[in-house]
N, C-alpha and C positions, 0 to 999 in steps of 0.2 A: 504494500500500500504506500509506504514511504517512497519507494522508488518511482511509483506512478506520479505522486505529487511533485517530486523533483523534476521528472521529465516534463510534466505539464507546465511547471514554473519556467523552465528553460524555454519551452516552446512559445509560451505567451510573451515572455520578455523579449524574445527574438522578433516577435511580430510588431512590437511597439516601434513607432518611428519618432525620431526627434526632429521637431520642426525648427528650422533655422530662424533666428530672430529677424524681424523686419527692421530695416534701417529707415529712420525718419529723417526727412530733409526739410529745412526751412530756407527761405530766401530773405536776405536783408539787403536792401538797395543801398548804394553809396550815398553818403551824406552830401547834400548840396553845399557848395562852398562860395557861390556867387552872391553878390549883393544885389538886391532888387531895388530899383529906383522908382518903380511904379507906385503912385500914391493914390490912385483913383478908387481903391477898394478898402483903404485902411480904416474907414468908418463903417464898413459893412461886415456882417457875420455870415458865415458859410456853413452849410450842413452837407456832409458827404453821404449821399444815399448809398445803400447797399447795392453793389454791382449786379447788373443783370447778366445772365449767362446760361449756357446749356446746363442741364442737370449733371453732366459728366464733370463739369468744372466746380461742382459743389461737393464732390467727394474727395477722399484722400488718395485715391488711386493715381499713380504716376503712369500716364499713358504715353505711348509713342506710336508713330505712324511710319509705315514704309511707303515708298513711292507708289505702290499699288493701291494706296488709300485704305489699307487694312490697318485697323487700330488694335494694339496690344497693350497690356499692362505689365510693368515690371513686377515680378512675383515677390521679390525680397526688398522692395523699396516703396516708400509712400511719402506723401507730403505730411508735414506736421499740422498744417492748416490747409484747407481747401484753396485752390487757386482763386476762387471767387472772393473768399475772405482775405486772402493775401493781397490781392490788388486793392481792395477797399481799404485795408489798414495801411498799406504803403502810401496810398494817396493822402490819407488823413495825416500821416506822419510828415511827408514831404511838404504838403501845403501848409501845415502848421508851422514848420520850420522856416518857411519862406517869408513869413511875416507880411504877406500881401493883404491879409484880412485882419480885422480887429479880433476875431475869434473864429475857430474852426471846430465843428462838433460832429460826433458820429451820428449815424442814422437813427439810433435808438434814443438820442437825447430829446428831452421834452422842450428844449429851448426853441423858440420860434426865431428863425433866422431870416436875413434879407435875401439870401441867395441859396440855391441848392445845386450841387454838382451831381449829375447822373452819369453812370458809366455802363457801357454795354460791351462786354468782352466777346470779341469775334474769334480770336485765335490765342491759344496758350498751349503749344504743343512742341514736342521734340520730333523731328523727322529724320529718317534714315533713307539713304539711297537704296535702290533695289538690291545691290550687291552687299549692302551693310558695311561699306568701307568708309562712308562719310556720314556725318550727322550735323544738323543745325537745329536751332530753336527759333520759332517764330511766335512773337507776342504782338497782338494787335487789339486795340479797343478804341471806341469813340467816347468822347466826353461832351456833355452838354451842360452849359451853365444856364440856370433858369432863375427868373425873378419869382421869388416865393409868394409874393402878394398877388401877382397877376397870372402866375403859371405860364408866362410867355418865355420863349427861348431868347436868350441874349446872344449866345454864340455857341457853335458846335464845331468840333474838330475831331478828325480821326488820326490816331498815332499808331505806328507800327515799328518794330525792330526785328531784324533777323541777324542772329549771331551764330557762328560756327562753334561746334562743341570740340574741345581739345581732346577729349577722350570719348570712346564709343561705349558709354555706359550711363547709368542714372546720374552718377556724380558729375560727369561731363555735361549732361543736360541741365543739371541744377546750376552749375557755374555759368553756363551760357544764358540760362533764364535770368539769373541775377544781373548779368551785364545788359541783357535786353530790357529788362524792367527798369533798371537804373537810367538807361538812355531815354526811355519814354518819360520817366519822372522829370528829367532835365527839360525835355521838350515841352512837357505840360506846364512847368513853371514859367518858361519863356512865353508860352501862349497866354497863360492867365495874366502875366505881366503886361502883355500887349493889350488884352481886353480891359485891363484896369487902368490904362494910361488916361 
């Protein structure tokens, strides 16, 4: 009887699989170093609306696409926060740091603001060539500045950035995403500065 128990224990322990831990990645955009001379919005408050996007950008999955337009997910890597939340929080941070507005508030804030910034994410993806020998990241989204009292559009602009990945893996995609998103944040502050002149 004891021999049977030992054999069963060995058998079932051999059948258990150890799942590899999933690596979580976050993106932190580069800090803006430029001085903004635009003064047209310094007496106005701004609310950053939660970004609009496809459902796939609201999950933690790290997806990539081959040239054949087939979408896959990295099995051992994921985002720490969804791309949708990431874009929204990075906009909040970069615009707050720019000092273009008297105050900048998140979407859940109860504060009534003068202006609202809406974001629609069109692209947030790592792409591979058909032969899987090259990879790049493409990030693209439109921003719309809205008068909160009249709900009218003040200005709208589309931003995009394409950055080659240095390594052909999730880490390379994250680094390229960080550079692409940083570039768009710089472009956005320039654009808002122009709107606020």
